[in-house]
C-alpha positions, 0 to 999 in steps of 0.5 A: 944798758937801756935808755933808762939807765943811760938817762940816769947817768946823764942826769947824775953827771949833769948834777955833779957837773953843774949843781955841786961845788967843786970843793965838796970832796976836797982838792984830790977829787974833781967832781966836774970831771966825774960828772963829765964822765957820767954824761959821756957814758950816758950819752953813748948808752942812749945812742947805743940803745937807740941804734941797737933797738931795731935789731932786738925787735926783728928777731921776734917777727921771724917765727909766726905759728898758725894753729887751727882749732879743730874740736874732736868729733863725737 
């Protein structure tokens, strides 16, 4: 999960927690709890994305190829 998806989950969770009335879906489903779960998942995703991001970039720097252009002699 990238940073963009994590921010989407944070936003969706905040909307469900703070902007929607509790009784929209009835008494069986707690929208506040669902919003809180989405915010926790989004926050964990942002933290993990930022912690694991330096590891992804380090693998591409290991291989450096040097080529010299020697045209054929005529």
